[in-house]
mmJSON file of the N, C-alpha and C atoms, coordinates in Angstrom:
{"data_MODEL":{"atom_site":{
"group_PDB":["ATOM","ATOM","ATOM","ATOM","ATOM","ATOM","ATOM","ATOM","ATOM","ATOM","ATOM","ATOM","ATOM","ATOM","ATOM","ATOM","ATOM","ATOM","ATOM","ATOM","ATOM","ATOM","ATOM","ATOM","ATOM","ATOM","ATOM","ATOM","ATOM","ATOM","ATOM","ATOM","ATOM","ATOM","ATOM","ATOM","ATOM","ATOM","ATOM","ATOM","ATOM","ATOM","ATOM","ATOM","ATOM","ATOM","ATOM","ATOM","ATOM","ATOM","ATOM","ATOM","ATOM","ATOM","ATOM","ATOM","ATOM","ATOM","ATOM","ATOM","ATOM","ATOM","ATOM","ATOM","ATOM","ATOM","ATOM","ATOM","ATOM","ATOM","ATOM","ATOM","ATOM","ATOM","ATOM","ATOM","ATOM","ATOM","ATOM","ATOM","ATOM","ATOM","ATOM","ATOM","ATOM","ATOM","ATOM","ATOM","ATOM","ATOM","ATOM","ATOM","ATOM","ATOM","ATOM","ATOM","ATOM","ATOM","ATOM","ATOM","ATOM","ATOM","ATOM","ATOM","ATOM","ATOM","ATOM","ATOM","ATOM","ATOM","ATOM","ATOM","ATOM","ATOM","ATOM","ATOM","ATOM","ATOM","ATOM","ATOM","ATOM","ATOM","ATOM","ATOM","ATOM","ATOM","ATOM","ATOM","ATOM","ATOM","ATOM","ATOM","ATOM","ATOM","ATOM","ATOM","ATOM","ATOM","ATOM","ATOM","ATOM","ATOM","ATOM","ATOM","ATOM","ATOM","ATOM","ATOM","ATOM","ATOM","ATOM","ATOM","ATOM","ATOM","ATOM","ATOM","ATOM","ATOM","ATOM","ATOM","ATOM","ATOM","ATOM","ATOM","ATOM","ATOM","ATOM","ATOM","ATOM","ATOM","ATOM","ATOM","ATOM","ATOM","ATOM","ATOM","ATOM","ATOM","ATOM","ATOM","ATOM","ATOM","ATOM","ATOM","ATOM","ATOM","ATOM","ATOM","ATOM","ATOM","ATOM","ATOM","ATOM","ATOM","ATOM","ATOM","ATOM","ATOM"],
"id":[1,2,3,4,5,6,7,8,9,10,11,12,13,14,15,16,17,18,19,20,21,22,23,24,25,26,27,28,29,30,31,32,33,34,35,36,37,38,39,40,41,42,43,44,45,46,47,48,49,50,51,52,53,54,55,56,57,58,59,60,61,62,63,64,65,66,67,68,69,70,71,72,73,74,75,76,77,78,79,80,81,82,83,84,85,86,87,88,89,90,91,92,93,94,95,96,97,98,99,100,101,102,103,104,105,106,107,108,109,110,111,112,113,114,115,116,117,118,119,120,121,122,123,124,125,126,127,128,129,130,131,132,133,134,135,136,137,138,139,140,141,142,143,144,145,146,147,148,149,150,151,152,153,154,155,156,157,158,159,160,161,162,163,164,165,166,167,168,169,170,171,172,173,174,175,176,177,178,179,180,181,182,183,184,185,186,187,188,189,190,191,192,193,194,195,196,197,198],
"type_symbol":["N","C","C","N","C","C","N","C","C","N","C","C","N","C","C","N","C","C","N","C","C","N","C","C","N","C","C","N","C","C","N","C","C","N","C","C","N","C","C","N","C","C","N","C","C","N","C","C","N","C","C","N","C","C","N","C","C","N","C","C","N","C","C","N","C","C","N","C","C","N","C","C","N","C","C","N","C","C","N","C","C","N","C","C","N","C","C","N","C","C","N","C","C","N","C","C","N","C","C","N","C","C","N","C","C","N","C","C","N","C","C","N","C","C","N","C","C","N","C","C","N","C","C","N","C","C","N","C","C","N","C","C","N","C","C","N","C","C","N","C","C","N","C","C","N","C","C","N","C","C","N","C","C","N","C","C","N","C","C","N","C","C","N","C","C","N","C","C","N","C","C","N","C","C","N","C","C","N","C","C","N","C","C","N","C","C","N","C","C","N","C","C","N","C","C","N","C","C"],
"label_atom_id":["N","CA","C","N","CA","C","N","CA","C","N","CA","C","N","CA","C","N","CA","C","N","CA","C","N","CA","C","N","CA","C","N","CA","C","N","CA","C","N","CA","C","N","CA","C","N","CA","C","N","CA","C","N","CA","C","N","CA","C","N","CA","C","N","CA","C","N","CA","C","N","CA","C","N","CA","C","N","CA","C","N","CA","C","N","CA","C","N","CA","C","N","CA","C","N","CA","C","N","CA","C","N","CA","C","N","CA","C","N","CA","C","N","CA","C","N","CA","C","N","CA","C","N","CA","C","N","CA","C","N","CA","C","N","CA","C","N","CA","C","N","CA","C","N","CA","C","N","CA","C","N","CA","C","N","CA","C","N","CA","C","N","CA","C","N","CA","C","N","CA","C","N","CA","C","N","CA","C","N","CA","C","N","CA","C","N","CA","C","N","CA","C","N","CA","C","N","CA","C","N","CA","C","N","CA","C","N","CA","C","N","CA","C","N","CA","C","N","CA","C","N","CA","C","N","CA","C","N","CA","C"],
"label_alt_id":[null,null,null,null,null,null,null,null,null,null,null,null,null,null,null,null,null,null,null,null,null,null,null,null,null,null,null,null,null,null,null,null,null,null,null,null,null,null,null,null,null,null,null,null,null,null,null,null,null,null,null,null,null,null,null,null,null,null,null,null,null,null,null,null,null,null,null,null,null,null,null,null,null,null,null,null,null,null,null,null,null,null,null,null,null,null,null,null,null,null,null,null,null,null,null,null,null,null,null,null,null,null,null,null,null,null,null,null,null,null,null,null,null,null,null,null,null,null,null,null,null,null,null,null,null,null,null,null,null,null,null,null,null,null,null,null,null,null,null,null,null,null,null,null,null,null,null,null,null,null,null,null,null,null,null,null,null,null,null,null,null,null,null,null,null,null,null,null,null,null,null,null,null,null,null,null,null,null,null,null,null,null,null,null,null,null,null,null,null,null,null,null,null,null,null,null,null,null],
"label_comp_id":["MET","MET","MET","ILE","ILE","ILE","GLN","GLN","GLN","ILE","ILE","ILE","LEU","LEU","LEU","LYS","LYS","LYS","ASP","ASP","ASP","VAL","VAL","VAL","ALA","ALA","ALA","LEU","LEU","LEU","ARG","ARG","ARG","ILE","ILE","ILE","GLY","GLY","GLY","LEU","LEU","LEU","GLY","GLY","GLY","ILE","ILE","ILE","ILE","ILE","ILE","PHE","PHE","PHE","GLY","GLY","GLY","VAL","VAL","VAL","LEU","LEU","LEU","LEU","LEU","LEU","LEU","LEU","LEU","MET","MET","MET","PHE","PHE","PHE","ILE","ILE","ILE","ALA","ALA","ALA","MET","MET","MET","LEU","LEU","LEU","LYS","LYS","LYS","THR","THR","THR","ILE","ILE","ILE","PHE","PHE","PHE","TYR","TYR","TYR","LYS","LYS","LYS","ASN","ASN","ASN","ILE","ILE","ILE","LYS","LYS","LYS","GLN","GLN","GLN","ILE","ILE","ILE","ASN","ASN","ASN","LEU","LEU","LEU","PHE","PHE","PHE","ILE","ILE","ILE","VAL","VAL","VAL","PHE","PHE","PHE","ILE","ILE","ILE","LEU","LEU","LEU","ILE","ILE","ILE","ALA","ALA","ALA","LEU","LEU","LEU","ILE","ILE","ILE","ALA","ALA","ALA","TYR","TYR","TYR","ALA","ALA","ALA","LEU","LEU","LEU","GLY","GLY","GLY","ASP","ASP","ASP","ILE","ILE","ILE","ALA","ALA","ALA","LEU","LEU","LEU","ASP","ASP","ASP","ILE","ILE","ILE","LEU","LEU","LEU","ASN","ASN","ASN","PHE","PHE","PHE"],
"label_asym_id":["A","A","A","A","A","A","A","A","A","A","A","A","A","A","A","A","A","A","A","A","A","A","A","A","A","A","A","A","A","A","A","A","A","A","A","A","A","A","A","A","A","A","A","A","A","A","A","A","A","A","A","A","A","A","A","A","A","A","A","A","A","A","A","A","A","A","A","A","A","A","A","A","A","A","A","A","A","A","A","A","A","A","A","A","A","A","A","A","A","A","A","A","A","A","A","A","A","A","A","A","A","A","A","A","A","A","A","A","A","A","A","A","A","A","A","A","A","A","A","A","A","A","A","A","A","A","A","A","A","A","A","A","A","A","A","A","A","A","A","A","A","A","A","A","A","A","A","A","A","A","A","A","A","A","A","A","A","A","A","A","A","A","A","A","A","A","A","A","A","A","A","A","A","A","A","A","A","A","A","A","A","A","A","A","A","A","A","A","A","A","A","A","A","A","A","A","A","A"],
"label_entity_id":["1","1","1","1","1","1","1","1","1","1","1","1","1","1","1","1","1","1","1","1","1","1","1","1","1","1","1","1","1","1","1","1","1","1","1","1","1","1","1","1","1","1","1","1","1","1","1","1","1","1","1","1","1","1","1","1","1","1","1","1","1","1","1","1","1","1","1","1","1","1","1","1","1","1","1","1","1","1","1","1","1","1","1","1","1","1","1","1","1","1","1","1","1","1","1","1","1","1","1","1","1","1","1","1","1","1","1","1","1","1","1","1","1","1","1","1","1","1","1","1","1","1","1","1","1","1","1","1","1","1","1","1","1","1","1","1","1","1","1","1","1","1","1","1","1","1","1","1","1","1","1","1","1","1","1","1","1","1","1","1","1","1","1","1","1","1","1","1","1","1","1","1","1","1","1","1","1","1","1","1","1","1","1","1","1","1","1","1","1","1","1","1","1","1","1","1","1","1"],
"label_seq_id":[1,1,1,2,2,2,3,3,3,4,4,4,5,5,5,6,6,6,7,7,7,8,8,8,9,9,9,10,10,10,11,11,11,12,12,12,13,13,13,14,14,14,15,15,15,16,16,16,17,17,17,18,18,18,19,19,19,20,20,20,21,21,21,22,22,22,23,23,23,24,24,24,25,25,25,26,26,26,27,27,27,28,28,28,29,29,29,30,30,30,31,31,31,32,32,32,33,33,33,34,34,34,35,35,35,36,36,36,37,37,37,38,38,38,39,39,39,40,40,40,41,41,41,42,42,42,43,43,43,44,44,44,45,45,45,46,46,46,47,47,47,48,48,48,49,49,49,50,50,50,51,51,51,52,52,52,53,53,53,54,54,54,55,55,55,56,56,56,57,57,57,58,58,58,59,59,59,60,60,60,61,61,61,62,62,62,63,63,63,64,64,64,65,65,65,66,66,66],
"pdbx_PDB_ins_code":[null,null,null,null,null,null,null,null,null,null,null,null,null,null,null,null,null,null,null,null,null,null,null,null,null,null,null,null,null,null,null,null,null,null,null,null,null,null,null,null,null,null,null,null,null,null,null,null,null,null,null,null,null,null,null,null,null,null,null,null,null,null,null,null,null,null,null,null,null,null,null,null,null,null,null,null,null,null,null,null,null,null,null,null,null,null,null,null,null,null,null,null,null,null,null,null,null,null,null,null,null,null,null,null,null,null,null,null,null,null,null,null,null,null,null,null,null,null,null,null,null,null,null,null,null,null,null,null,null,null,null,null,null,null,null,null,null,null,null,null,null,null,null,null,null,null,null,null,null,null,null,null,null,null,null,null,null,null,null,null,null,null,null,null,null,null,null,null,null,null,null,null,null,null,null,null,null,null,null,null,null,null,null,null,null,null,null,null,null,null,null,null,null,null,null,null,null,null],
"Cartn_x":[72.352,73.063,73.796,74.411,75.135,74.162,72.978,71.973,71.557,71.449,71.084,72.186,73.445,74.557,74.602,74.345,74.308,73.18,72.034,70.88,71.155,71.753,72.082,73.128,74.138,75.165,74.564,73.636,72.967,72.187,71.485,70.706,71.614,72.75,73.683,74.247,74.618,75.131,74.102,72.874,71.817,71.533,71.635,71.44,72.494,73.74,74.812,74.562,74.166,73.887,72.73,71.632,70.497,70.857,71.714,72.152,72.918,73.819,74.585,73.653,72.726,71.767,70.896,70.506,69.7,70.494,71.777,72.608,72.734,72.884,72.942,71.615,70.511,69.19,68.997,69.466,69.368,70.156,71.359,72.182,71.488,70.867,70.147,68.95,68.187,67.022,67.418,68.49,68.925,69.395,69.972,70.409,69.208,68.249,67.087,66.169,65.84,64.901,65.658,66.477,67.346,66.55,65.395,64.637,63.815,63.58,62.742,63.558,64.732,65.634,65.054,64.379,63.845,62.806,61.921,60.893,61.514,62.515,63.178,63.884,64.568,65.285,64.328,63.185,62.211,61.669,61.407,60.912,61.951,63.212,64.283,64.498,64.446,64.596,63.465,62.247,61.116,61.327,61.78,62.036,63.127,64.202,65.296,64.852,64.07,63.582,62.685,61.833,60.956,61.762,62.783,63.612,64.396,64.916,65.668,64.749,63.558,62.613,62.216,61.98,61.611,62.753,63.977,65.121,65.365,65.294,65.515,64.423,63.198,62.112,62.252,62.67,62.843,63.98,65.078,66.201,65.787,65.039,64.588,63.68,62.796,61.926,62.731,63.775,64.616,65.376,65.872,66.638,65.728,64.505,63.571,62.871,63.11,62.565,61.046,60.422,58.962,58.591],
"Cartn_y":[48.214,47.581,48.621,49.596,50.63,51.462,51.709,52.48,51.756,50.435,49.66,49.756,49.666,49.78,51.159,52.202,53.557,53.688,53.1,53.171,52.449,51.272,50.515,51.265,51.838,52.595,53.819,54.481,55.632,55.216,54.096,53.633,53.216,52.6,52.216,53.463,54.458,55.704,56.405,56.48,57.098,56.28,54.968,54.117,54.362,54.561,54.856,56.201,57.194,58.519,58.442,57.773,57.647,56.822,55.819,55.021,55.839,56.691,57.556,58.538,59.119,60.04,59.324,58.081,57.318,56.986,56.667,56.408,57.65,58.817,60.06,60.305,60.042,60.211,59.249,58.007,57.016,57.479,57.983,58.452,59.59,60.496,61.594,61.07,60.135,59.595,58.841,58.068,57.32,58.259,59.378,60.347,61.053,61.419,62.158,61.259,60.077,59.168,57.962,58.174,57.12,55.965,56.24,55.196,54.317,54.75,53.997,53.378,52.871,52.385,51.165,50.246,49.044,49.398,50.317,50.71,51.388,52.217,52.914,51.909,50.917,49.926,49.102,48.7,47.938,48.768,50.033,50.923,51.08,51.237,51.425,50.156,48.994,47.73,47.567,47.919,47.839,48.754,49.973,50.916,50.383,49.85,49.33,48.148,47.241,46.097,46.566,47.54,48.069,48.743,49.509,50.177,49.178,48.132,47.119,46.38,46.015,45.324,46.207,47.471,48.399,48.549,48.713,48.902,47.662,46.484,45.255,45.055,45.343,45.232,46.223,47.433,48.462,48.103,47.598,47.184,46.004,45.056,43.903,44.342,45.293,45.789,46.477,47.207,47.854,46.83,45.793,44.779,44.003,43.732,42.986,43.867,45.175,46.154,46.191,46.183,46.318,47.771],
"Cartn_z":[-169.731,-168.634,-167.792,-168.459,-167.717,-166.886,-167.422,-166.68,-165.405,-165.48,-164.292,-163.251,-163.681,-162.742,-162.097,-162.883,-162.325,-161.313,-161.64,-160.753,-159.436,-159.52,-158.311,-157.491,-158.148,-157.431,-156.74,-157.407,-156.802,-155.568,-155.658,-154.503,-153.352,-153.672,-152.609,-151.935,-152.729,-152.167,-151.299,-151.787,-150.985,-149.728,-149.839,-148.668,-147.605,-148.038,-147.086,-146.411,-147.195,-146.625,-145.637,-146.03,-145.121,-143.891,-144.057,-142.917,-141.9,-142.377,-141.472,-140.768,-141.523,-140.902,-139.876,-140.18,-139.234,-137.978,-138.125,-136.945,-136.07,-136.694,-135.926,-135.205,-135.893,-135.297,-134.127,-134.279,-133.206,-131.988,-132.223,-131.109,-130.363,-131.107,-130.452,-129.666,-130.254,-129.553,-128.291,-128.363,-127.188,-126.086,-126.471,-125.472,-124.842,-125.673,-125.17,-124.345,-124.878,-124.217,-123.671,-122.671,-122.144,-121.54,-120.938,-120.239,-121.18,-122.403,-123.343,-124.474,-124.181,-125.227,-125.952,-125.243,-125.905,-126.96,-126.646,-127.606,-128.816,-128.587,-129.692,-130.596,-130.004,-130.805,-131.664,-131.13,-131.913,-133.071,-132.827,-133.869,-134.973,-134.598,-135.573,-136.389,-135.764,-136.486,-137.499,-137.117,-138.042,-139.242,-138.999,-140.093,-141.018,-140.458,-141.279,-142.133,-141.568,-142.343,-143.482,-143.206,-144.25,-145.361,-145.002,-146.009,-146.855,-146.228,-146.967,-147.937,-147.482,-148.365,-149.537,-149.274,-150.351,-151.356,-150.857,-151.754,-152.606,-152.009,-152.776,-153.824,-153.47,-154.436,-155.568,-155.244,-156.265,-157.22,-156.689,-157.537,-158.41,-157.837,-158.625,-159.768,-159.52,-160.585,-161.681,-161.306,-162.312,-163.145,-162.499,-163.227,-164.182,-163.747,-164.593,-165.618,-165.563,-166.519,-166.545,-165.38,-165.315,-165.267],
"occupancy":[1.0,1.0,1.0,1.0,1.0,1.0,1.0,1.0,1.0,1.0,1.0,1.0,1.0,1.0,1.0,1.0,1.0,1.0,1.0,1.0,1.0,1.0,1.0,1.0,1.0,1.0,1.0,1.0,1.0,1.0,1.0,1.0,1.0,1.0,1.0,1.0,1.0,1.0,1.0,1.0,1.0,1.0,1.0,1.0,1.0,1.0,1.0,1.0,1.0,1.0,1.0,1.0,1.0,1.0,1.0,1.0,1.0,1.0,1.0,1.0,1.0,1.0,1.0,1.0,1.0,1.0,1.0,1.0,1.0,1.0,1.0,1.0,1.0,1.0,1.0,1.0,1.0,1.0,1.0,1.0,1.0,1.0,1.0,1.0,1.0,1.0,1.0,1.0,1.0,1.0,1.0,1.0,1.0,1.0,1.0,1.0,1.0,1.0,1.0,1.0,1.0,1.0,1.0,1.0,1.0,1.0,1.0,1.0,1.0,1.0,1.0,1.0,1.0,1.0,1.0,1.0,1.0,1.0,1.0,1.0,1.0,1.0,1.0,1.0,1.0,1.0,1.0,1.0,1.0,1.0,1.0,1.0,1.0,1.0,1.0,1.0,1.0,1.0,1.0,1.0,1.0,1.0,1.0,1.0,1.0,1.0,1.0,1.0,1.0,1.0,1.0,1.0,1.0,1.0,1.0,1.0,1.0,1.0,1.0,1.0,1.0,1.0,1.0,1.0,1.0,1.0,1.0,1.0,1.0,1.0,1.0,1.0,1.0,1.0,1.0,1.0,1.0,1.0,1.0,1.0,1.0,1.0,1.0,1.0,1.0,1.0,1.0,1.0,1.0,1.0,1.0,1.0,1.0,1.0,1.0,1.0,1.0,1.0],
"B_iso_or_equiv":[0.0,0.0,0.0,0.0,0.0,0.0,0.0,0.0,0.0,0.0,0.0,0.0,0.0,0.0,0.0,0.0,0.0,0.0,0.0,0.0,0.0,0.0,0.0,0.0,0.0,0.0,0.0,0.0,0.0,0.0,0.0,0.0,0.0,0.0,0.0,0.0,0.0,0.0,0.0,0.0,0.0,0.0,0.0,0.0,0.0,0.0,0.0,0.0,0.0,0.0,0.0,0.0,0.0,0.0,0.0,0.0,0.0,0.0,0.0,0.0,0.0,0.0,0.0,0.0,0.0,0.0,0.0,0.0,0.0,0.0,0.0,0.0,0.0,0.0,0.0,0.0,0.0,0.0,0.0,0.0,0.0,0.0,0.0,0.0,0.0,0.0,0.0,0.0,0.0,0.0,0.0,0.0,0.0,0.0,0.0,0.0,0.0,0.0,0.0,0.0,0.0,0.0,0.0,0.0,0.0,0.0,0.0,0.0,0.0,0.0,0.0,0.0,0.0,0.0,0.0,0.0,0.0,0.0,0.0,0.0,0.0,0.0,0.0,0.0,0.0,0.0,0.0,0.0,0.0,0.0,0.0,0.0,0.0,0.0,0.0,0.0,0.0,0.0,0.0,0.0,0.0,0.0,0.0,0.0,0.0,0.0,0.0,0.0,0.0,0.0,0.0,0.0,0.0,0.0,0.0,0.0,0.0,0.0,0.0,0.0,0.0,0.0,0.0,0.0,0.0,0.0,0.0,0.0,0.0,0.0,0.0,0.0,0.0,0.0,0.0,0.0,0.0,0.0,0.0,0.0,0.0,0.0,0.0,0.0,0.0,0.0,0.0,0.0,0.0,0.0,0.0,0.0,0.0,0.0,0.0,0.0,0.0,0.0],
"pdbx_formal_charge":[null,null,null,null,null,null,null,null,null,null,null,null,null,null,null,null,null,null,null,null,null,null,null,null,null,null,null,null,null,null,null,null,null,null,null,null,null,null,null,null,null,null,null,null,null,null,null,null,null,null,null,null,null,null,null,null,null,null,null,null,null,null,null,null,null,null,null,null,null,null,null,null,null,null,null,null,null,null,null,null,null,null,null,null,null,null,null,null,null,null,null,null,null,null,null,null,null,null,null,null,null,null,null,null,null,null,null,null,null,null,null,null,null,null,null,null,null,null,null,null,null,null,null,null,null,null,null,null,null,null,null,null,null,null,null,null,null,null,null,null,null,null,null,null,null,null,null,null,null,null,null,null,null,null,null,null,null,null,null,null,null,null,null,null,null,null,null,null,null,null,null,null,null,null,null,null,null,null,null,null,null,null,null,null,null,null,null,null,null,null,null,null,null,null,null,null,null,null],
"auth_seq_id":[1,1,1,2,2,2,3,3,3,4,4,4,5,5,5,6,6,6,7,7,7,8,8,8,9,9,9,10,10,10,11,11,11,12,12,12,13,13,13,14,14,14,15,15,15,16,16,16,17,17,17,18,18,18,19,19,19,20,20,20,21,21,21,22,22,22,23,23,23,24,24,24,25,25,25,26,26,26,27,27,27,28,28,28,29,29,29,30,30,30,31,31,31,32,32,32,33,33,33,34,34,34,35,35,35,36,36,36,37,37,37,38,38,38,39,39,39,40,40,40,41,41,41,42,42,42,43,43,43,44,44,44,45,45,45,46,46,46,47,47,47,48,48,48,49,49,49,50,50,50,51,51,51,52,52,52,53,53,53,54,54,54,55,55,55,56,56,56,57,57,57,58,58,58,59,59,59,60,60,60,61,61,61,62,62,62,63,63,63,64,64,64,65,65,65,66,66,66],
"auth_comp_id":["MET","MET","MET","ILE","ILE","ILE","GLN","GLN","GLN","ILE","ILE","ILE","LEU","LEU","LEU","LYS","LYS","LYS","ASP","ASP","ASP","VAL","VAL","VAL","ALA","ALA","ALA","LEU","LEU","LEU","ARG","ARG","ARG","ILE","ILE","ILE","GLY","GLY","GLY","LEU","LEU","LEU","GLY","GLY","GLY","ILE","ILE","ILE","ILE","ILE","ILE","PHE","PHE","PHE","GLY","GLY","GLY","VAL","VAL","VAL","LEU","LEU","LEU","LEU","LEU","LEU","LEU","LEU","LEU","MET","MET","MET","PHE","PHE","PHE","ILE","ILE","ILE","ALA","ALA","ALA","MET","MET","MET","LEU","LEU","LEU","LYS","LYS","LYS","THR","THR","THR","ILE","ILE","ILE","PHE","PHE","PHE","TYR","TYR","TYR","LYS","LYS","LYS","ASN","ASN","ASN","ILE","ILE","ILE","LYS","LYS","LYS","GLN","GLN","GLN","ILE","ILE","ILE","ASN","ASN","ASN","LEU","LEU","LEU","PHE","PHE","PHE","ILE","ILE","ILE","VAL","VAL","VAL","PHE","PHE","PHE","ILE","ILE","ILE","LEU","LEU","LEU","ILE","ILE","ILE","ALA","ALA","ALA","LEU","LEU","LEU","ILE","ILE","ILE","ALA","ALA","ALA","TYR","TYR","TYR","ALA","ALA","ALA","LEU","LEU","LEU","GLY","GLY","GLY","ASP","ASP","ASP","ILE","ILE","ILE","ALA","ALA","ALA","LEU","LEU","LEU","ASP","ASP","ASP","ILE","ILE","ILE","LEU","LEU","LEU","ASN","ASN","ASN","PHE","PHE","PHE"],
"auth_asym_id":["A","A","A","A","A","A","A","A","A","A","A","A","A","A","A","A","A","A","A","A","A","A","A","A","A","A","A","A","A","A","A","A","A","A","A","A","A","A","A","A","A","A","A","A","A","A","A","A","A","A","A","A","A","A","A","A","A","A","A","A","A","A","A","A","A","A","A","A","A","A","A","A","A","A","A","A","A","A","A","A","A","A","A","A","A","A","A","A","A","A","A","A","A","A","A","A","A","A","A","A","A","A","A","A","A","A","A","A","A","A","A","A","A","A","A","A","A","A","A","A","A","A","A","A","A","A","A","A","A","A","A","A","A","A","A","A","A","A","A","A","A","A","A","A","A","A","A","A","A","A","A","A","A","A","A","A","A","A","A","A","A","A","A","A","A","A","A","A","A","A","A","A","A","A","A","A","A","A","A","A","A","A","A","A","A","A","A","A","A","A","A","A","A","A","A","A","A","A"],
"auth_atom_id":["N","CA","C","N","CA","C","N","CA","C","N","CA","C","N","CA","C","N","CA","C","N","CA","C","N","CA","C","N","CA","C","N","CA","C","N","CA","C","N","CA","C","N","CA","C","N","CA","C","N","CA","C","N","CA","C","N","CA","C","N","CA","C","N","CA","C","N","CA","C","N","CA","C","N","CA","C","N","CA","C","N","CA","C","N","CA","C","N","CA","C","N","CA","C","N","CA","C","N","CA","C","N","CA","C","N","CA","C","N","CA","C","N","CA","C","N","CA","C","N","CA","C","N","CA","C","N","CA","C","N","CA","C","N","CA","C","N","CA","C","N","CA","C","N","CA","C","N","CA","C","N","CA","C","N","CA","C","N","CA","C","N","CA","C","N","CA","C","N","CA","C","N","CA","C","N","CA","C","N","CA","C","N","CA","C","N","CA","C","N","CA","C","N","CA","C","N","CA","C","N","CA","C","N","CA","C","N","CA","C","N","CA","C","N","CA","C","N","CA","C","N","CA","C","N","CA","C","N","CA","C"],
"pdbx_PDB_model_num":[1,1,1,1,1,1,1,1,1,1,1,1,1,1,1,1,1,1,1,1,1,1,1,1,1,1,1,1,1,1,1,1,1,1,1,1,1,1,1,1,1,1,1,1,1,1,1,1,1,1,1,1,1,1,1,1,1,1,1,1,1,1,1,1,1,1,1,1,1,1,1,1,1,1,1,1,1,1,1,1,1,1,1,1,1,1,1,1,1,1,1,1,1,1,1,1,1,1,1,1,1,1,1,1,1,1,1,1,1,1,1,1,1,1,1,1,1,1,1,1,1,1,1,1,1,1,1,1,1,1,1,1,1,1,1,1,1,1,1,1,1,1,1,1,1,1,1,1,1,1,1,1,1,1,1,1,1,1,1,1,1,1,1,1,1,1,1,1,1,1,1,1,1,1,1,1,1,1,1,1,1,1,1,1,1,1,1,1,1,1,1,1,1,1,1,1,1,1]
}}}
C-alpha cells in the first residue's frame, strides 16, 4: 500500500513539473507564432487530454496490480 502511495505521489510531482514546463512552452509558442494561436491551443488541448488519460490508466493499473 505504501508503494502505491509513493508511486502516485511521484506521478503527481512529475505531472506538476511537466505541467509547468508545458506552460512555459505554451507561452513561448504563443509569443513566436502569434497569428496561429487557435491551432496551437487545439494541439495543446489534445496533448493534455492524452497525457491525462495515460496517467489515469497507468495509476489504475498500478492500483489493480496488473
